[in-house]
C-alpha positions, 0 to 999 in steps of 0.5 A: 644188256651188259656184256657178259665180259671174256667168258661170255656165259659168265657175269663177272663182278669183282670187289677190290679190298682197299680199306686197311690203314697200311700202318706198316708202310709209315707214310702220308700216302695211302699204302695202295697209292704207293707207285710199282713200276711207275703205277700205284699198286691198286692201278695195277689190280684195276687194270688187270679186272678191267683187262679180264672184262669185269662187268662191275669193280666195287672198291672198298674203301676206308681209312684215307679212302678220299685219296683212293677215290680221286686216283681211280675216279669213275672207273669203279664203284665204291663202298665205305668201310667205316670201321675196320673190323675185319676183311669179312665186313669189308666185303659186306659193305658191297652188299647193297650194290651186288647182293642182287646180281646172278654173277660170279665175284672175284674177291681180291686184295688191292695191295697185290699188283703182281697178279696177271689177266693170265692168271685170273682168267685161268683161276675163273676157268677152273671155278666155272669148269668145276662147278664150285661155290668158291674157289680159293687162289693158291701158291706153293712157297717154300717158306708159307710162314705167316701164311693161311694154309690150305687144307685139302681132303682125300679128293684134293678138294679144299676142306677148310683154311687154317691160320698160321697161329691156329696150325697143328704141326702137320698142318705147319708143313703144308706149303700151300698158302691162301692168297687172299683172292677168291672167286665165289658165287654171288649170292651164295657169298652174301648168303654166307657173309650173313652168318660170319660172326666175330667170335675170335680173339681179334673181334673180326669178321673174317672172309675165310670163315665163308669157305667153312660156311659153305663147306657145312652147306656141302658146297663145292670148294676148289682151289687153284695153285698158281704157276707163278708164286711171285704173283701171290705177293702182298705188299705190306711195308717198304721193304716188300714194296722194293721187292714187288718192284723188283719182280715187276721191273724184270717181268717188264724188261724180259717182255721187251726182250720177248719183243725184240729190244736189246737190253745190255744190262738188265740189272741197271736198266729200269723201265716202267709199266706202259712204256712202249719200244720198238724192235731192234732198240737198244737200252744201254745200262743206267737207262730209266724210261718212265711214265707212258713214253713211246720209243720207236724202233732201232733206236740207241738209248743210254747209257745214263740217260733219263726218258720221261712222258716222251714220244721218239720216233725211229733211228734216234740216238740218246746218249747221257741226257734227260728228255721230259715230255718231249717229242724226238722224230726220226734219225735224230741225236741227242747228247751227251748231256742235254736236257730237253725240258717239257715242250721240245719238239725235235724233228728229224735228222736234228743235232742236239750235241752236248750240254745243250738245254732246250726248253718249250721249243721247236727245233725243225728238220735237218738243224743243229744245235751242237753244244753249250746252248740254251734254246727256250720258248723258240721256234728254229726252222729247217737247216738252222746251225746254232753255234756254241754258247747262244742263248736265246734270252726269253725272260724279262723278270716278268713274262716268257717271250718267243725267239723265231729262227727261220730256216737256213739261218746261221747264229755264231757262237756266244750270241745272246737273242733278246726275246721277243725277236726274229731272225729271218730266213737265211740270215747270218748273226755274227759271233759274239753279238747282242741282238735286241731287234730283228734281223730281216731275211738274207741279211748280216747282224753283228752287235758287238763293240769295237775291238781296241788293241793298244800295242805293248801295253799288257806289261804296264797294265799288269805292273799296275795291277801288281802295285795295287795288290802289294799296297 
């Protein structure tokens, strides 16, 4: 027996409309896959439906639906609208899957990523408590132009929906609009859909027509007004995409601030959905945190830093640096101007300084790579010091090779370590060396040409060069 979801005695289904062409986006990417704060817009809708514990989610796909199906996978069921014949026709494609269910069904657009689980929960509660056959999710807008208006009777019950083009002067003044989201008795939904016709100028089957049909059958129609009208926002073009991005970004930042994160300049800070940040962490201007990154407590991130798909411990400082798909443990300092590429694992109390690049490398506790070095495909032990200009030469033109630097080793400035190579525990690599062989534990390695000094020769050399230039 399936769970009744959040509403216990209520079997809850949902139909997500995702079949539109989205031509106004002018994009090769399916409209519903355009990201809003790092997640495709339809993903936000599906996540909210899962949060309110819908028992079944049917997504109606059409043009370019393979891409939507590839993204959503087996999270949902699918119905296909082969021809674009209107929203009513789209919902009807789910009939074979759902018509026999004794349930309540939410019909929702896939291009409305700003809806919240809190609002949908209240919406469903109003529907349940009112014993309505259908409840419409509505919003009150200062400028309702372009939206269908909600017409209510003397008892404040919804009587019908009138489209913008059909509004009388009085109806045109109505501020309450139809958001396109409905909560309907499932069997009554499909019974009403069977009576919808396409006798209109567009020759389409409109979902809104079910309200008039149910009203003619003396069924009760309810309307629930969203507390935040921004949640009704649908995306049809790039301008609306940017507007939705701003609204959601502000919502995300405010939630982090409520949870104890200091954000110095919210206008110039970007944090995607599903990023976790611990309390007492400070984000400085120009910070961008994306792709499921987790940041611990009491960190300082920024200014002008980018964190992607990275796990960061507590008391970490990252300034003016880029960190991608990496792990950084507690009490570590990164930057300024460091670059941690995918596969970097940085231990506790480590210093990664300015203009240091780390790639697919492990740097263990209390080690220092202070400036101007490249450490790639390497294993660096504890208490290691790597000087300025050190390069692990990891690529021979065909394969990548590993460099191992064991605990308490010292690598002097401008040393080249030609991998595969191992520098043993406690060893000392003299500055300017180019090493091609392993260094044993507690050894000193020097590999550089002996210096030759010719006293008084500088002026002769300069004259020789000058004469060659003049000739």
